[in-house]
N, C-alpha and C positions, 0 to 999 in steps of 0.2 A: 683643650682635650684633643685626643687623636682624631683628626678629621679624615676618616678612611674614605668617605665618598669623594672628597676633594682629591685625594691621592689617586684614586682609580680614574677619576675624570682626567686628571693631568696626564696619567700614563697613556690613556687612550688617545688624548689629543696629540701626544708626541709621536704617534705612529706615522711613519713615512713610507710611501710606496717607492721602491727602488728598482730601477731597470738595471739588470746585471749584464753588462757587456764588457768585453776586453778593454782594459784601460780605464774603467770607471773609477773616479776618485771623488772623495768628499772630505771636508774637514771634520765632519762628525756624521754618525749614522746610527740608526737604531740597531742595537745588538741583535744578531741572528742566533740568539741563545737557544740551545736545545736542552738546557739544564745540565749539561755535562761538566766535566772538570774544566775549570777556567785556565786557559793557557794564553799568556801574553807574549806574542812575538815582538821583541823590542830591539830597536837599533836604528839604522840609517836607510839609505836607498836600497841596500841589499836585502833588508827586511821588507821594505815596501814593494820591491820587485821592479826596479827600473830596468828598462829594455824588455823585460818579460813580466808584465803586470801580474802580481800575485806571487812571483818569485818562488822560493822554496816552499811557501805555504801551500801551493797547489799539490805538489807531490806528498808533502807531509799529511795534508788532509786526506788524500786518497789512501795513503797507507793506514792511517788511523781508522778510516771507514772500513777498509778491507779487513782490518784486524778486529773489528767490532768494538772499538773504543768509542765512548761517547764523550766528546770534547767540545768545548765552547771557546773559540778564539775570541780574545777580548782586546780592546783598545779604542782609542778615539778616532783612528784612521780607518779607511775603508776603500779597498780596490781589488780588482782581479776579475777573472773570467767566470762564466757560469759553472765551469767544472770545479771551481773552488766553492765548497759548500758553505763556508763561513768566511766572510770578507774582512772582518774586523782585525786590526793589528795596531801596533804602536811603532811603525817605521817612519822615519823622517829624512827624506833625501837631503844630503849636505850637512847633516848635523854631526857635531863632534861629541865626545864623551861629556864634556862640561855642560853642553846644552841639554843632553838627556838628563844629566844629574839635576839640573835646575828645575826640571818638571816632573821627575819620577814620583815624588811623594804624592802629588795630587792625582796622577794617573793610577798609582797603586791603590790609593784610598778609594778612588771612584770605582775601579774595576776589580779590586780584591783578587788578584790572580792566585791560583793554587800553584802554578808553575810559570816560570819566566824563561824565555829563550833569548839570551843576550848575545848579539854579535855587533860589536861597536869598536871604533878606533881607526877605521879606514880613513875617515875625513881628517882626523888629527894629522895623519901622515900626508894626505893629499894637499892639505892646506899648510903643511909645515908648521903646525901650531904647537910649539913647545913639545916636540916629540919626546924629548927625554923625560918629561913629566907625565906622559900619557899613562904609563903603568900605575902611578900613584893616583891619577884621576880615576882610572878603572877601579882600583881598590876602594876609593871613596864612594863611587857609584854603587858598588856591590854592598857596601855597608849601609848605604841609604835604602836600598831595596830590602835588605834583610831586617833592618830596623822597622820598616813600615809594614811588611808582611812577613813576620818572623817564621811562620809555619810553611811558607812557600819553598819549593825546590827551585833553585836558581841555577840554570845551566849556562855556563860561561864559555863561549867559543873563542878559539884563536881565530884571527881574521884570515880570510882567504888570500891567495897570492895576488900580486899586482904585476903588471907587465913591465913597467918602467924599472930599470935596474936599480936606481937609487932608492926609489920608493919600495921596491921589493926587499932591499936590504934592511930598510927601516922597519918594514912589517915583520921581518924575521927577528929583529932585535926586540920589538914590542912583544911578539908572541913568546919569545924565550922567557919573558918575565911572568907570563900568565899562569903557568902551573904553580909557581911559588905563591902567587897571590891567592889562588884557589885553595891550596893546601893550608895556608895560614887561616883562611876562613873556616875550613873544616876543623882544624885544630882548636878553634875557639867555639866549636859546637854549632856552627851554622850549616844550613842545608844547601851547600854550594857544590857544583859538579863541573868538571872540566870536559869540554868537547873539543877534540883535536880536529878542527875544521880545515886548517891550512893544508894538511896532508891529503885531504880528500879530493882536492882540485889541483889542476895545473893551469898554466897560462893558456893552454889550448882550450880550456873550458870557459874563457872570457870572451865576450862579444865585442868589447871596446877597450880591453886592457884593464878594466876595473870591475864591471858587472858580469855575472855569469850568463852563459847561453842557457836555453831551456834545459839542456842536458846537464850543465853545471849546477843549476839550481836544484835539479832532481838529485844530484849527488849530495848536495847540502841536506835535502829532505831526508835522504836515507841515513845520513849521519845523525841528524836530530832524532829520528825515529828510533834508531838503535840505542841512543843515549837514554831516551825516555823509557824504553822498555826495560832498561837495566835498573831503574829506580822505582821500586814498588810505590804505587799511589800517585805518581806524578801525572799519569793519564788514566787513573782509575783501573777498573778491571774489564776485560773483554766481555761484551754482552750485557753490561750493567744497564738496568732500566733507566732511560732518561728521566731527569727530574722535571716536575712541572715548571713551566715558565713562570717567573715571578709576576704577580699582578700589581706589584708596586715596586718602585726602586728600592734597593737596599739602603738603609739609613738607620740612625740611632732611634731608640725608643726611650723616652725620659719619664721617670717617675714624677708625677705632679707634686707630691708632697716634698720630695727631696731635691728636685732639679738634677738628680744624677741619672746615669744611663743604665739600662739593662745590659749586663756585661758578663762575658764568660771568664771565669777566674783564671788568672795567669796566662791569658791568651792561649789557653789549651784547646787543642782540637781532638782530644781523647774522648771516647765514649764515657759518659758519666761525669764529665767535667761540670762543676757546679756553676750556677748562675748567681749573680749578686748585683747590688748597686755599686757603681763606681763613677768618679768624675768623668764627664763626657770628654773624650779625647780623640775621636775620629778614627780609632784603630779598627782593624778588621773584626775583632771580637765584640764590637758594638754595632756592627752593620747587619741589620735584620731585614729580610725581604719576605713579604707575605705571598703565598701562591694560591692559585685557584683551588688547590686541594685542601686549603685551610691550614697550611703549615706556616710556621715562622722559621725561616732558614737563616743560618749564619755560616760563613765560610763556603757557601754554595751547597754543600752536601750534608750538613748537620742540621738537625731539627730541634727546636725547643720541645722538651719531652717531660712528661710527668713520670717520675721514677717508678719503674715496675708496674706501670698502668694503675697506680694507686688512686683511690678516690677519697681517702680520709683527709680531714683538715690537717694541714701541716706537712703533707707529702711534698718532698723536695722537687723542684723543677731544675732540670739539667739539660745537657745536650746529648744527642745520640744520632747515629746514622739514620737518615730518613728512611722509614719503612712503611709508611701509609697507615699505620695503626691509629686508633682513635685517641690514644694518649699523646699523639703528636698533632692533633687538630685543635684549632683555636677559632673562636668567633670574635671578631673585632667589633665592639659595640659603639653606638653613636655617643654614649655617655662617657667614653674613655676607658671603660672596663674591658677586660679581655677574658673570655670564658673558655675554660678547658672543656671540650665537648665530651670527653670520656667520663667526666665526673660532674659536669654542669656546675663547676666551682670556678672561682676567679683567680687570676694571676695576682699574687699578693706579696707584699714585702713583710717579712716576718717581724712581729712585735712592733709594727708601725715604724720600723727603723728608717733612718734617713742618712746614716753614716756610710762611708765607704766600707764595703764588705758585708753590708746587710744582706741576708739570704733571701732568696726568692722561693716561694712555695705556692700551693693552691690552698684556698680557704673558702668557706661559704661566703657567697657574695653578700655584702652589707652596705656597699656604696661609700665606704670610707676612702679617704684620700690615698691611703696606702694601696688601694686597688685601682687607682686612676693613672692612666698612661697617656703620653702625648708624643708626637714626632718632635724631636729636638730641632 
């Protein structure tokens, strides 16, 4: 059964006190989540901020704050100065496209980003690593991201200039292929966007011929910010109320009778999307986090919701924008049942179903196995 007390205890035990100083780094860190739209800065040392710890993330964070956007940077890495309000990122100095590709599925499942900022390819050129194949490797990486988090907006940047003449020419050749790659993804229905980062900087903006100066990183920040503002939803709405911080890590919830997971049908993020049982697969539509407000959140900003605040047996359970109303509040009970506070009824699998696609509803609590849930 769902051991909620154990989950809460584990979450509290994972809290780490962090001293925020320029150049602080760590292999992992507790997320500084404010419940906002999850944005993953993804790439190499230019994402990490080599030479200027925090890099473009400093100026981007400051622009987002000034614009009253509520955003949560996510990733397994952590660094930057105190002026950077959220230090989490997924930047890896020295890494090539293939190395990011080998790890992205796990990172995306763990952090479930709503938006990805991808600047990668510089080390393929610096290491002269099959440079002719770099565009295809980038295409494969984008496919991997969109397959893992299909509802995310993925912003793909051309790489910034390099000072070495030969490497600069290779960068221009690589960059020339990027618009076509992005357009192909768009044509196939994926949420991928091009950011022309190369034109925003010159070699005079580089501190060592590779990494930007503080001013160069700020030019990158401005380019990212403009691109994000142009895509509705990628950073939410200005002035949106921050979401409650999750009191447990996001993860699957399994029906005891079926062994299948609580799932949003068709990986939809639309208001009113149905919930169901489905084979547990680790995708973002099966990742649920409980909050101190009593919500069960998926995709960060959607809540498990009793349709139209209904209280009758058989009322459908779906997802909706989190709004703080009682039909989005749940009590997680020690016996594995989950009570809808608005109706005092239980989260229930319709007709004792155990098959893929079995619908989720509320029903008078009776202790049956179709009302018992556990963390997978």
